[in-house]
LUMKOLSE-232380 format. One record per atom (N, C-alpha, C): x, y, z; residue number from 1; atom name; residue in three letters. Coordinates in nm, 2 decimals. Layout:
residues N
      xx      yy      zz  resi  name  resn
       X       Y       Z   NUM    CA   Ala
...
//
This chain:
residues 203
      xx      yy      zz  resi  name  resn
    1.07    2.21    0.60     1     N   Met
    0.94    2.25    0.53     1    CA   Met
    0.82    2.20    0.61     1     C   Met
    0.84    2.08    0.68     2     N   Phe
    0.73    2.03    0.76     2    CA   Phe
    0.69    2.13    0.87     2     C   Phe
    0.79    2.20    0.92     3     N   Asn
    0.75    2.31    1.03     3    CA   Asn
    0.67    2.42    0.97     3     C   Asn
    0.70    2.45    0.84     4     N   Leu
    0.62    2.56    0.77     4    CA   Leu
    0.47    2.51    0.76     4     C   Leu
    0.45    2.38    0.73     5     N   Ile
    0.32    2.33    0.71     5    CA   Ile
    0.25    2.32    0.85     5     C   Ile
    0.32    2.28    0.95     6     N   Lys
    0.26    2.27    1.08     6    CA   Lys
    0.23    2.40    1.14     6     C   Lys
    0.30    2.51    1.10     7     N   Lys
    0.28    2.64    1.15     7    CA   Lys
    0.13    2.68    1.14     7     C   Lys
    0.07    2.65    1.03     8     N   Asp
   -0.07    2.69    1.00     8    CA   Asp
   -0.17    2.63    1.11     8     C   Asp
   -0.14    2.51    1.15     9     N   Leu
   -0.23    2.45    1.25     9    CA   Leu
   -0.21    2.52    1.38     9     C   Leu
   -0.09    2.56    1.41    10     N   Ile
   -0.06    2.62    1.54    10    CA   Ile
   -0.12    2.76    1.55    10     C   Ile
   -0.10    2.84    1.44    11     N   Ile
   -0.15    2.97    1.43    11    CA   Ile
   -0.30    2.98    1.43    11     C   Ile
   -0.36    2.88    1.36    12     N   Leu
   -0.51    2.89    1.34    12    CA   Leu
   -0.58    2.80    1.44    12     C   Leu
   -0.52    2.77    1.55    13     N   Lys
   -0.59    2.68    1.64    13    CA   Lys
   -0.72    2.73    1.69    13     C   Lys
   -0.74    2.86    1.70    14     N   Val
   -0.87    2.92    1.75    14    CA   Val
   -0.97    2.90    1.64    14     C   Val
   -0.93    2.93    1.51    15     N   Gln
   -1.03    2.92    1.40    15    CA   Gln
   -1.06    2.77    1.38    15     C   Gln
   -0.97    2.68    1.41    16     N   Leu
   -0.99    2.54    1.39    16    CA   Leu
   -1.11    2.49    1.48    16     C   Leu
   -1.12    2.56    1.59    17     N   Leu
   -1.23    2.52    1.68    17    CA   Leu
   -1.37    2.55    1.62    17     C   Leu
   -1.37    2.64    1.52    18     N   Leu
   -1.49    2.67    1.45    18    CA   Leu
   -1.52    2.57    1.33    18     C   Leu
   -1.42    2.49    1.30    19     N   Phe
   -1.43    2.41    1.18    19    CA   Phe
   -1.54    2.30    1.19    19     C   Phe
   -1.54    2.23    1.31    20     N   Ile
   -1.65    2.13    1.33    20    CA   Ile
   -1.79    2.19    1.33    20     C   Ile
   -1.81    2.29    1.41    21     N   Pro
   -1.94    2.36    1.41    21    CA   Pro
   -1.98    2.41    1.27    21     C   Pro
   -1.88    2.45    1.20    22     N   Phe
   -1.91    2.50    1.06    22    CA   Phe
   -1.96    2.39    0.97    22     C   Phe
   -1.90    2.27    0.98    23     N   Ile
   -1.95    2.16    0.90    23    CA   Ile
   -2.08    2.10    0.95    23     C   Ile
   -2.09    2.10    1.09    24     N   Val
   -2.22    2.05    1.15    24    CA   Val
   -2.34    2.14    1.10    24     C   Val
   -2.31    2.27    1.10    25     N   Phe
   -2.42    2.36    1.06    25    CA   Phe
   -2.47    2.33    0.92    25     C   Phe
   -2.38    2.30    0.82    26     N   Phe
   -2.42    2.27    0.69    26    CA   Phe
   -2.49    2.13    0.68    26     C   Phe
   -2.44    2.04    0.77    27     N   Ala
   -2.50    1.90    0.77    27    CA   Ala
   -2.64    1.90    0.82    27     C   Ala
   -2.67    1.99    0.91    28     N   Val
   -2.80    2.00    0.98    28    CA   Val
   -2.90    2.09    0.91    28     C   Val
   -2.85    2.21    0.87    29     N   Phe
   -2.94    2.31    0.82    29    CA   Phe
   -2.94    2.33    0.67    29     C   Phe
   -2.84    2.27    0.60    30     N   Ala
   -2.83    2.29    0.46    30    CA   Ala
   -2.84    2.16    0.38    30     C   Ala
   -2.95    2.09    0.41    31     N   Thr
   -2.97    1.95    0.35    31    CA   Thr
   -2.99    1.96    0.20    31     C   Thr
   -3.03    2.08    0.15    32     N   His
   -3.05    2.09    0.01    32    CA   His
   -2.92    2.10   -0.07    32     C   His
   -2.81    2.13    0.00    33     N   Leu
   -2.68    2.15   -0.07    33    CA   Leu
   -2.62    2.01   -0.12    33     C   Leu
   -2.55    2.02   -0.22    34     N   Ser
   -2.48    1.90   -0.27    34    CA   Ser
   -2.36    1.87   -0.17    34     C   Ser
   -2.35    1.74   -0.13    35     N   Pro
   -2.24    1.70   -0.04    35    CA   Pro
   -2.10    1.74   -0.10    35     C   Pro
   -2.09    1.74   -0.23    36     N   Ala
   -1.96    1.78   -0.29    36    CA   Ala
   -1.93    1.93   -0.25    36     C   Ala
   -2.03    2.01   -0.25    37     N   Phe
   -2.01    2.15   -0.21    37    CA   Phe
   -1.96    2.16   -0.07    37     C   Phe
   -2.02    2.09    0.02    38     N   Ile
   -1.98    2.09    0.16    38    CA   Ile
   -1.84    2.04    0.18    38     C   Ile
   -1.80    1.93    0.11    39     N   Phe
   -1.67    1.88    0.11    39    CA   Phe
   -1.57    1.99    0.06    39     C   Phe
   -1.61    2.06   -0.05    40     N   Leu
   -1.53    2.17   -0.10    40    CA   Leu
   -1.50    2.28    0.00    40     C   Leu
   -1.61    2.32    0.07    41     N   Leu
   -1.60    2.42    0.17    41    CA   Leu
   -1.50    2.38    0.28    41     C   Leu
   -1.52    2.25    0.32    42     N   Ala
   -1.43    2.20    0.43    42    CA   Ala
   -1.28    2.19    0.38    42     C   Ala
   -1.26    2.16    0.26    43     N   Ser
   -1.12    2.14    0.21    43    CA   Ser
   -1.05    2.27    0.20    43     C   Ser
   -1.12    2.38    0.17    44     N   Ile
   -1.05    2.51    0.15    44    CA   Ile
   -1.04    2.59    0.28    44     C   Ile
   -1.11    2.54    0.39    45     N   Phe
   -1.12    2.62    0.51    45    CA   Phe
   -0.98    2.66    0.57    45     C   Phe
   -0.90    2.56    0.59    46     N   Ile
   -0.76    2.58    0.65    46    CA   Ile
   -0.67    2.66    0.55    46     C   Ile
   -0.65    2.61    0.43    47     N   Pro
   -0.56    2.68    0.34    47    CA   Pro
   -0.59    2.83    0.32    47     C   Pro
   -0.72    2.86    0.29    48     N   Ile
   -0.76    3.00    0.27    48    CA   Ile
   -0.74    3.08    0.39    48     C   Ile
   -0.78    3.03    0.51    49     N   Asn
   -0.76    3.11    0.63    49    CA   Asn
   -0.62    3.13    0.66    49     C   Asn
   -0.53    3.03    0.63    50     N   Ala
   -0.39    3.05    0.65    50    CA   Ala
   -0.33    3.16    0.57    50     C   Ala
   -0.37    3.16    0.44    51     N   Tyr
   -0.33    3.27    0.35    51    CA   Tyr
   -0.37    3.41    0.40    51     C   Tyr
   -0.50    3.42    0.44    52     N   Ile
   -0.56    3.54    0.49    52    CA   Ile
   -0.49    3.59    0.61    52     C   Ile
   -0.46    3.50    0.71    53     N   Tyr
   -0.39    3.53    0.83    53    CA   Tyr
   -0.25    3.59    0.80    53     C   Tyr
   -0.18    3.52    0.71    54     N   Asp
   -0.04    3.56    0.67    54    CA   Asp
   -0.05    3.70    0.61    54     C   Asp
   -0.15    3.73    0.53    55     N   Glu
   -0.16    3.86    0.47    55    CA   Glu
   -0.18    3.97    0.58    55     C   Glu
   -0.27    3.94    0.67    56     N   Gln
   -0.30    4.04    0.78    56    CA   Gln
   -0.18    4.06    0.87    56     C   Gln
   -0.11    3.95    0.91    57     N   Ala
    0.00    3.96    1.00    57    CA   Ala
    0.13    3.99    0.93    57     C   Ala
    0.13    4.00    0.80    58     N   Glu
    0.26    4.02    0.72    58    CA   Glu
    0.36    3.91    0.76    58     C   Glu
    0.32    3.79    0.76    59     N   Thr
    0.40    3.68    0.80    59    CA   Thr
    0.52    3.66    0.70    59     C   Thr
    0.50    3.70    0.58    60     N   Asn
    0.60    3.67    0.48    60    CA   Asn
    0.73    3.74    0.51    60     C   Asn
    0.72    3.86    0.58    61     N   Ile
    0.84    3.93    0.62    61    CA   Ile
    0.92    3.84    0.72    61     C   Ile
    0.85    3.78    0.81    62     N   Leu
    0.92    3.69    0.91    62    CA   Leu
    0.97    3.57    0.84    62     C   Leu
    0.89    3.51    0.75    63     N   Leu
    0.93    3.38    0.69    63    CA   Leu
    1.06    3.40    0.61    63     C   Leu
    1.07    3.52    0.55    64     N   Asn
    1.19    3.55    0.46    64    CA   Asn
    1.32    3.58    0.55    64     C   Asn
    1.30    3.59    0.68    65     N   Ser
    1.41    3.61    0.76    65    CA   Ser
    1.46    3.48    0.82    65     C   Ser
    1.38    3.38    0.80    66     N   Leu
    1.41    3.24    0.85    66    CA   Leu
    1.50    3.17    0.75    66     C   Leu
    1.56    3.06    0.80    67     N   Pro
    1.65    2.98    0.70    67    CA   Pro
    1.57    2.89    0.61    67     C   Pro
    1.48    2.95    0.53    68     N   Tyr
    1.40    2.88    0.43    68    CA   Tyr
    1.41    2.96    0.30    68     C   Tyr
    1.42    2.88    0.19    69     N   Thr
    1.42    2.95    0.06    69    CA   Thr
    1.28    2.99    0.02    69     C   Thr
    1.27    3.08   -0.07    70     N   Arg
    1.13    3.12   -0.11    70    CA   Arg
    1.06    3.00   -0.18    70     C   Arg
    1.14    2.92   -0.25    71     N   Gln
    1.08    2.80   -0.32    71    CA   Gln
    1.02    2.71   -0.21    71     C   Gln
    1.09    2.69   -0.10    72     N   Glu
    1.04    2.61    0.01    72    CA   Glu
    0.91    2.67    0.07    72     C   Glu
    0.91    2.80    0.08    73     N   Ile
    0.79    2.86    0.14    73    CA   Ile
    0.67    2.84    0.06    73     C   Ile
    0.68    2.86   -0.08    74     N   Val
    0.57    2.84   -0.17    74    CA   Val
    0.53    2.69   -0.17    74     C   Val
    0.63    2.60   -0.17    75     N   Ala
    0.61    2.46   -0.18    75    CA   Ala
    0.53    2.41   -0.06    75     C   Ala
    0.57    2.47    0.06    76     N   Ala
    0.50    2.43    0.19    76    CA   Ala
    0.35    2.47    0.18    76     C   Ala
    0.32    2.58    0.11    77     N   Arg
    0.18    2.62    0.10    77    CA   Arg
    0.10    2.52    0.01    77     C   Arg
    0.16    2.49   -0.10    78     N   Tyr
    0.09    2.40   -0.19    78    CA   Tyr
    0.08    2.26   -0.14    78     C   Tyr
    0.19    2.21   -0.08    79     N   Ile
    0.19    2.07   -0.03    79    CA   Ile
    0.10    2.06    0.10    79     C   Ile
    0.11    2.17    0.18    80     N   Gly
    0.03    2.17    0.30    80    CA   Gly
   -0.12    2.18    0.27    80     C   Gly
   -0.15    2.25    0.16    81     N   Ala
   -0.30    2.26    0.12    81    CA   Ala
   -0.35    2.13    0.09    81     C   Ala
   -0.27    2.04    0.02    82     N   Ile
   -0.32    1.91   -0.01    82    CA   Ile
   -0.34    1.83    0.12    82     C   Ile
   -0.24    1.84    0.21    83     N   Ala
   -0.25    1.76    0.33    83    CA   Ala
   -0.37    1.80    0.41    83     C   Ala
   -0.40    1.93    0.42    84     N   Tyr
   -0.51    1.98    0.50    84    CA   Tyr
   -0.64    1.95    0.43    84     C   Tyr
   -0.64    1.94    0.29    85     N   Met
   -0.76    1.91    0.22    85    CA   Met
   -0.80    1.76    0.25    85     C   Met
   -0.70    1.67    0.25    86     N   Ile
   -0.73    1.53    0.28    86    CA   Ile
   -0.78    1.52    0.43    86     C   Ile
   -0.72    1.59    0.52    87     N   Leu
   -0.76    1.58    0.66    87    CA   Leu
   -0.90    1.64    0.68    87     C   Leu
   -0.92    1.75    0.61    88     N   Ser
   -1.06    1.82    0.63    88    CA   Ser
   -1.17    1.74    0.57    88     C   Ser
   -1.14    1.68    0.45    89     N   Ile
   -1.25    1.59    0.39    89    CA   Ile
   -1.27    1.47    0.47    89     C   Ile
   -1.17    1.41    0.54    90     N   Gly
   -1.19    1.30    0.62    90    CA   Gly
   -1.28    1.33    0.74    90     C   Gly
   -1.25    1.45    0.81    91     N   Val
   -1.33    1.49    0.92    91    CA   Val
   -1.47    1.53    0.88    91     C   Val
   -1.48    1.60    0.77    92     N   Ala
   -1.62    1.63    0.72    92    CA   Ala
   -1.70    1.51    0.68    92     C   Ala
   -1.63    1.40    0.63    93     N   Gly
   -1.70    1.28    0.60    93    CA   Gly
   -1.76    1.21    0.72    93     C   Gly
   -1.68    1.21    0.83    94     N   Ile
   -1.72    1.15    0.95    94    CA   Ile
   -1.84    1.23    1.01    94     C   Ile
   -1.83    1.37    1.00    95     N   Ile
   -1.94    1.45    1.06    95    CA   Ile
   -2.07    1.43    0.98    95     C   Ile
   -2.06    1.42    0.84    96     N   Leu
   -2.18    1.40    0.76    96    CA   Leu
   -2.24    1.26    0.78    96     C   Leu
   -2.15    1.17    0.80    97     N   Tyr
   -2.20    1.03    0.83    97    CA   Tyr
   -2.28    1.02    0.96    97     C   Tyr
   -2.22    1.09    1.07    98     N   Leu
   -2.29    1.09    1.20    98    CA   Leu
   -2.42    1.17    1.19    98     C   Leu
   -2.43    1.27    1.10    99     N   Cys
   -2.55    1.35    1.09    99    CA   Cys
   -2.65    1.29    0.99    99     C   Cys
   -2.62    1.16    0.94   100     N   Asn
   -2.70    1.10    0.84   100    CA   Asn
   -2.72    1.18    0.71   100     C   Asn
   -2.62    1.25    0.68   101     N   Tyr
   -2.62    1.33    0.55   101    CA   Tyr
   -2.55    1.24    0.44   101     C   Tyr
   -2.64    1.19    0.35   102     N   Gly
   -2.59    1.10    0.25   102    CA   Gly
   -2.49    1.16    0.15   102     C   Gly
   -2.39    1.08    0.12   103     N   Tyr
   -2.29    1.12    0.02   103    CA   Tyr
   -2.22    1.00   -0.03   103     C   Tyr
   -2.16    1.01   -0.15   104     N   Thr
   -2.09    0.90   -0.21   104    CA   Thr
   -1.94    0.94   -0.24   104     C   Thr
   -1.87    0.84   -0.28   105     N   Ile
   -1.73    0.86   -0.32   105    CA   Ile
   -1.72    0.96   -0.43   105     C   Ile
   -1.82    0.96   -0.52   106     N   Arg
   -1.83    1.05   -0.63   106    CA   Arg
   -1.83    1.20   -0.58   106     C   Arg
   -1.90    1.22   -0.47   107     N   Asp
   -1.91    1.36   -0.42   107    CA   Asp
   -1.77    1.40   -0.37   107     C   Asp
   -1.70    1.31   -0.31   108     N   Ile
   -1.56    1.34   -0.26   108    CA   Ile
   -1.47    1.37   -0.38   108     C   Ile
   -1.48    1.29   -0.48   109     N   Val
   -1.39    1.30   -0.60   109    CA   Val
   -1.42    1.44   -0.67   109     C   Val
   -1.54    1.47   -0.68   110     N   Ile
   -1.58    1.60   -0.74   110    CA   Ile
   -1.52    1.72   -0.65   110     C   Ile
   -1.54    1.71   -0.52   111     N   Ala
   -1.49    1.81   -0.43   111    CA   Ala
   -1.34    1.83   -0.44   111     C   Ala
   -1.27    1.71   -0.45   112     N   Val
   -1.12    1.72   -0.46   112    CA   Val
   -1.08    1.79   -0.59   112     C   Val
   -1.15    1.75   -0.70   113     N   Gly
   -1.12    1.82   -0.83   113    CA   Gly
   -1.15    1.97   -0.82   113     C   Gly
   -1.26    2.01   -0.76   114     N   Leu
   -1.29    2.15   -0.75   114    CA   Leu
   -1.19    2.22   -0.66   114     C   Leu
   -1.15    2.15   -0.56   115     N   Phe
   -1.04    2.21   -0.47   115    CA   Phe
   -0.92    2.24   -0.55   115     C   Phe
   -0.87    2.15   -0.63   116     N   Phe
   -0.75    2.18   -0.71   116    CA   Phe
   -0.77    2.30   -0.80   116     C   Phe
   -0.89    2.30   -0.87   117     N   Val
   -0.92    2.41   -0.96   117    CA   Val
   -0.93    2.54   -0.89   117     C   Val
   -1.01    2.55   -0.78   118     N   Phe
   -1.02    2.67   -0.70   118    CA   Phe
   -0.89    2.72   -0.65   118     C   Phe
   -0.81    2.63   -0.59   119     N   Ser
   -0.68    2.66   -0.53   119    CA   Ser
   -0.59    2.71   -0.64   119     C   Ser
   -0.59    2.65   -0.75   120     N   Ala
   -0.50    2.69   -0.86   120    CA   Ala
   -0.53    2.83   -0.91   120     C   Ala
   -0.66    2.87   -0.90   121     N   Leu
   -0.69    3.00   -0.94   121    CA   Leu
   -0.68    3.11   -0.84   121     C   Leu
   -0.70    3.07   -0.71   122     N   Ser
   -0.69    3.17   -0.60   122    CA   Ser
   -0.56    3.19   -0.53   122     C   Ser
   -0.48    3.08   -0.52   123     N   Phe
   -0.35    3.09   -0.45   123    CA   Phe
   -0.26    3.20   -0.51   123     C   Phe
   -0.24    3.21   -0.64   124     N   Pro
   -0.16    3.31   -0.70   124    CA   Pro
   -0.20    3.45   -0.66   124     C   Pro
   -0.33    3.47   -0.63   125     N   Leu
   -0.38    3.60   -0.60   125    CA   Leu
   -0.31    3.66   -0.47   125     C   Leu
   -0.27    3.57   -0.38   126     N   Phe
   -0.21    3.61   -0.26   126    CA   Phe
   -0.07    3.66   -0.28   126     C   Phe
   -0.01    3.63   -0.40   127     N   Tyr
    0.12    3.68   -0.43   127    CA   Tyr
    0.12    3.80   -0.53   127     C   Tyr
    0.00    3.82   -0.59   128     N   Ile
   -0.02    3.93   -0.69   128    CA   Ile
   -0.08    4.05   -0.63   128     C   Ile
   -0.19    4.03   -0.56   129     N   Leu
   -0.27    4.15   -0.51   129    CA   Leu
   -0.21    4.21   -0.39   129     C   Leu
   -0.24    4.34   -0.37   130     N   Lys
   -0.19    4.41   -0.25   130    CA   Lys
   -0.26    4.36   -0.12   130     C   Lys
   -0.19    4.36   -0.01   131     N   Pro
   -0.26    4.32    0.12   131    CA   Pro
   -0.38    4.41    0.14   131     C   Pro
   -0.48    4.35    0.19   132     N   Gly
   -0.61    4.41    0.22   132    CA   Gly
   -0.72    4.38    0.12   132     C   Gly
   -0.68    4.33    0.00   133     N   Tyr
   -0.77    4.30   -0.10   133    CA   Tyr
   -0.79    4.15   -0.13   133     C   Tyr
   -0.69    4.08   -0.07   134     N   Ile
   -0.68    3.94   -0.11   134    CA   Ile
   -0.80    3.86   -0.06   134     C   Ile
   -0.83    3.87    0.07   135     N   Gly
   -0.94    3.79    0.13   135    CA   Gly
   -1.07    3.82    0.06   135     C   Gly
   -1.10    3.95    0.03   136     N   Leu
   -1.22    3.99   -0.04   136    CA   Leu
   -1.22    3.93   -0.18   136     C   Leu
   -1.11    3.93   -0.25   137     N   Ala
   -1.10    3.88   -0.39   137    CA   Ala
   -1.13    3.73   -0.39   137     C   Ala
   -1.07    3.66   -0.30   138     N   Val
   -1.09    3.51   -0.29   138    CA   Val
   -1.24    3.48   -0.26   138     C   Val
   -1.29    3.55   -0.16   139     N   Phe
   -1.43    3.53   -0.12   139    CA   Phe
   -1.53    3.56   -0.24   139     C   Phe
   -1.51    3.67   -0.31   140     N   Val
   -1.59    3.70   -0.42   140    CA   Val
   -1.57    3.60   -0.53   140     C   Val
   -1.45    3.56   -0.56   141     N   Ser
   -1.42    3.46   -0.66   141    CA   Ser
   -1.49    3.33   -0.63   141     C   Ser
   -1.49    3.28   -0.50   142     N   Phe
   -1.56    3.16   -0.47   142    CA   Phe
   -1.71    3.17   -0.49   142     C   Phe
   -1.77    3.28   -0.45   143     N   Ile
   -1.91    3.30   -0.47   143    CA   Ile
   -1.95    3.30   -0.62   143     C   Ile
   -1.86    3.37   -0.70   144     N   Val
   -1.89    3.38   -0.84   144    CA   Val
   -1.88    3.24   -0.90   144     C   Val
   -1.77    3.16   -0.86   145     N   Leu
   -1.76    3.03   -0.91   145    CA   Leu
   -1.88    2.94   -0.88   145     C   Leu
   -1.92    2.95   -0.75   146     N   Ala
   -2.04    2.87   -0.71   146    CA   Ala
   -2.17    2.91   -0.78   146     C   Ala
   -2.18    3.04   -0.81   147     N   Val
   -2.31    3.08   -0.87   147    CA   Val
   -2.31    3.07   -1.02   147     C   Val
   -2.19    3.10   -1.08   148     N   Val
   -2.19    3.11   -1.23   148    CA   Val
   -2.16    2.97   -1.30   148     C   Val
   -2.08    2.89   -1.23   149     N   Leu
   -2.03    2.77   -1.30   149    CA   Leu
   -2.15    2.67   -1.33   149     C   Leu
   -2.24    2.64   -1.24   150     N   Pro
   -2.35    2.55   -1.28   150    CA   Pro
   -2.43    2.59   -1.40   150     C   Pro
   -2.47    2.72   -1.41   151     N   Pro
   -2.55    2.76   -1.53   151    CA   Pro
   -2.47    2.75   -1.66   151     C   Pro
   -2.33    2.78   -1.65   152     N   Ile
   -2.25    2.77   -1.76   152    CA   Ile
   -2.24    2.63   -1.81   152     C   Ile
   -2.22    2.54   -1.72   153     N   Val
   -2.21    2.39   -1.75   153    CA   Val
   -2.35    2.35   -1.81   153     C   Val
   -2.46    2.39   -1.76   154     N   Gln
   -2.59    2.35   -1.81   154    CA   Gln
   -2.61    2.41   -1.95   154     C   Gln
   -2.57    2.53   -1.97   155     N   Phe
   -2.58    2.60   -2.10   155    CA   Phe
   -2.50    2.52   -2.21   155     C   Phe
   -2.38    2.49   -2.17   156     N   Leu
   -2.29    2.42   -2.26   156    CA   Leu
   -2.35    2.28   -2.30   156     C   Leu
   -2.40    2.21   -2.19   157     N   Ala
   -2.46    2.08   -2.21   157    CA   Ala
   -2.58    2.08   -2.30   157     C   Ala
   -2.66    2.19   -2.30   158     N   Glu
   -2.78    2.20   -2.38   158    CA   Glu
   -2.75    2.25   -2.52   158     C   Glu
   -2.65    2.33   -2.54   159     N   Asn
   -2.63    2.39   -2.67   159    CA   Asn
   -2.51    2.34   -2.75   159     C   Asn
   -2.41    2.29   -2.68   160     N   Leu
   -2.30    2.23   -2.76   160    CA   Leu
   -2.32    2.08   -2.77   160     C   Leu
   -2.41    2.04   -2.85   161     N   Thr
   -2.44    1.89   -2.86   161    CA   Thr
   -2.33    1.80   -2.90   161     C   Thr
   -2.24    1.86   -2.98   162     N   Thr
   -2.12    1.77   -3.03   162    CA   Thr
   -2.04    1.73   -2.91   162     C   Thr
   -2.01    1.84   -2.83   163     N   Ile
   -1.93    1.81   -2.71   163    CA   Ile
   -2.00    1.72   -2.61   163     C   Ile
   -2.13    1.75   -2.59   164     N   Thr
   -2.21    1.67   -2.50   164    CA   Thr
   -2.22    1.52   -2.54   164     C   Thr
   -2.24    1.50   -2.67   165     N   Asn
   -2.24    1.36   -2.72   165    CA   Asn
   -2.11    1.29   -2.71   165     C   Asn
   -2.00    1.37   -2.73   166     N   Phe
   -1.87    1.31   -2.71   166    CA   Phe
   -1.84    1.27   -2.57   166     C   Phe
   -1.88    1.36   -2.47   167     N   Leu
   -1.86    1.33   -2.33   167    CA   Leu
   -1.95    1.21   -2.29   167     C   Leu
   -2.07    1.21   -2.34   168     N   Thr
   -2.16    1.10   -2.30   168    CA   Thr
   -2.11    0.96   -2.35   168     C   Thr
   -2.04    0.96   -2.45   169     N   Asn
   -1.98    0.83   -2.50   169    CA   Asn
   -1.86    0.79   -2.43   169     C   Asn
   -1.80    0.87   -2.35   170     N   Leu
   -1.69    0.83   -2.27   170    CA   Leu
   -1.73    0.76   -2.14   170     C   Leu
   -1.64    0.67   -2.10   171     N   Ser
   -1.67    0.59   -1.98   171    CA   Ser
   -1.65    0.69   -1.86   171     C   Ser
   -1.72    0.65   -1.75   172     N   Ala
   -1.70    0.73   -1.62   172    CA   Ala
   -1.56    0.73   -1.58   172     C   Ala
   -1.48    0.62   -1.60   173     N   Phe
   -1.34    0.62   -1.56   173    CA   Phe
   -1.26    0.72   -1.64   173     C   Phe
   -1.29    0.73   -1.77   174     N   Thr
   -1.22    0.82   -1.86   174    CA   Thr
   -1.25    0.96   -1.82   174     C   Thr
   -1.37    0.99   -1.79   175     N   Leu
   -1.41    1.13   -1.75   175    CA   Leu
   -1.34    1.17   -1.62   175     C   Leu
   -1.35    1.08   -1.52   176     N   Tyr
   -1.28    1.12   -1.40   176    CA   Tyr
   -1.13    1.13   -1.41   176     C   Tyr
   -1.07    1.04   -1.49   177     N   Leu
   -0.93    1.05   -1.51   177    CA   Leu
   -0.89    1.18   -1.58   177     C   Leu
   -0.97    1.22   -1.68   178     N   Ser
   -0.94    1.34   -1.76   178    CA   Ser
   -0.96    1.46   -1.67   178     C   Ser
   -1.06    1.46   -1.59   179     N   Gly
   -1.09    1.57   -1.50   179    CA   Gly
   -0.98    1.58   -1.39   179     C   Gly
   -0.93    1.47   -1.34   180     N   Ala
   -0.82    1.47   -1.24   180    CA   Ala
   -0.70    1.52   -1.30   180     C   Ala
   -0.67    1.48   -1.43   181     N   Thr
   -0.55    1.52   -1.49   181    CA   Thr
   -0.55    1.67   -1.51   181     C   Thr
   -0.66    1.73   -1.56   182     N   Ile
   -0.67    1.87   -1.58   182    CA   Ile
   -0.66    1.95   -1.45   182     C   Ile
   -0.73    1.90   -1.35   183     N   Ala
   -0.73    1.97   -1.22   183    CA   Ala
   -0.59    1.97   -1.16   183     C   Ala
   -0.52    1.86   -1.16   184     N   Ile
   -0.39    1.85   -1.10   184    CA   Ile
   -0.29    1.93   -1.18   184     C   Ile
   -0.31    1.93   -1.32   185     N   Gly
   -0.22    2.00   -1.41   185    CA   Gly
   -0.23    2.15   -1.38   185     C   Gly
   -0.36    2.20   -1.36   186     N   Leu
   -0.38    2.34   -1.32   186    CA   Leu
   -0.31    2.38   -1.19   186     C   Leu
   -0.32    2.29   -1.10   187     N   Tyr
   -0.26    2.31   -0.96   187    CA   Tyr
   -0.11    2.32   -0.97   187     C   Tyr
   -0.05    2.23   -1.05   188     N   Leu
    0.10    2.24   -1.07   188    CA   Leu
    0.14    2.36   -1.14   188     C   Leu
    0.07    2.40   -1.25   189     N   Leu
    0.10    2.53   -1.32   189    CA   Leu
    0.09    2.65   -1.22   189     C   Leu
   -0.02    2.64   -1.14   190     N   Ser
   -0.04    2.75   -1.04   190    CA   Ser
    0.08    2.76   -0.94   190     C   Ser
    0.13    2.64   -0.90   191     N   Trp
    0.25    2.63   -0.81   191    CA   Trp
    0.37    2.70   -0.88   191     C   Trp
    0.39    2.66   -1.00   192     N   Ile
    0.51    2.72   -1.07   192    CA   Ile
    0.49    2.87   -1.09   192     C   Ile
    0.37    2.92   -1.12   193     N   Phe
    0.34    3.06   -1.14   193    CA   Phe
    0.36    3.14   -1.01   193     C   Phe
    0.31    3.08   -0.90   194     N   Ser
    0.32    3.14   -0.77   194    CA   Ser
    0.47    3.15   -0.73   194     C   Ser
    0.54    3.05   -0.75   195     N   Arg
    0.68    3.04   -0.72   195    CA   Arg
    0.76    3.15   -0.79   195     C   Arg
    0.73    3.17   -0.92   196     N   Thr
    0.80    3.27   -1.00   196    CA   Thr
    0.77    3.41   -0.95   196     C   Thr
    0.64    3.43   -0.92   197     N   Ile
    0.60    3.57   -0.86   197    CA   Ile
    0.67    3.59   -0.73   197     C   Ile
    0.67    3.49   -0.64   198     N   Tyr
    0.73    3.50   -0.51   198    CA   Tyr
    0.88    3.53   -0.51   198     C   Tyr
    0.94    3.46   -0.60   199     N   Leu
    1.09    3.48   -0.61   199    CA   Leu
    1.13    3.62   -0.65   199     C   Leu
    1.04    3.69   -0.72   200     N   Arg
    1.07    3.83   -0.77   200    CA   Arg
    1.00    3.93   -0.67   200     C   Arg
    0.93    3.89   -0.57   201     N   Lys
    0.86    3.98   -0.49   201    CA   Lys
    0.95    4.05   -0.38   201     C   Lys
    0.93    4.18   -0.36   202     N   Asp
    1.01    4.25   -0.25   202    CA   Asp
    0.93    4.25   -0.12   202     C   Asp
    1.00    4.23   -0.01   203     N   Phe
    0.93    4.24    0.12   203    CA   Phe
    1.01    4.34    0.21   203     C   Phe
//
């Protein structure tokens, strides 16, 4: 399974050269953006590109001819995404620090939570949608999430006073713990869902 995870780094070595300039660009020219958003962009860079590459190159046909079970192939994707997320956030943190772009641990925690939620919603699409539509669907989903989510949260905070008061009375630790539990729970459910679809898929 380790070789399946390492495969993405080998295949995407050219795109990985764009990763650092990609983060530097945001650190220098997008100072108005939340650091959490930049960390989120960094964390999904490798996993999403790996999925898109596999879709274009029809790698799944090759993978299914190798001595790996379909469960291992899906597991490698989900475990690998976490590994690349940690690595990417570490590199992005160093770049932002060198560029004097201020951020806190809170920004990283929020980005990690959003990574789990976004990945949980987008990864199954690569097993459901037909090739050719996946990359576009994920890109549109990310834009919609980035644009629609903040106004929705603001609307709920302003109009659902009961929920707002309840959340305000919770400690920061409880909020972060609850958020982490929900995000990781969604990721695990997404993993199970993707595995079920992949086991039944014909190549």
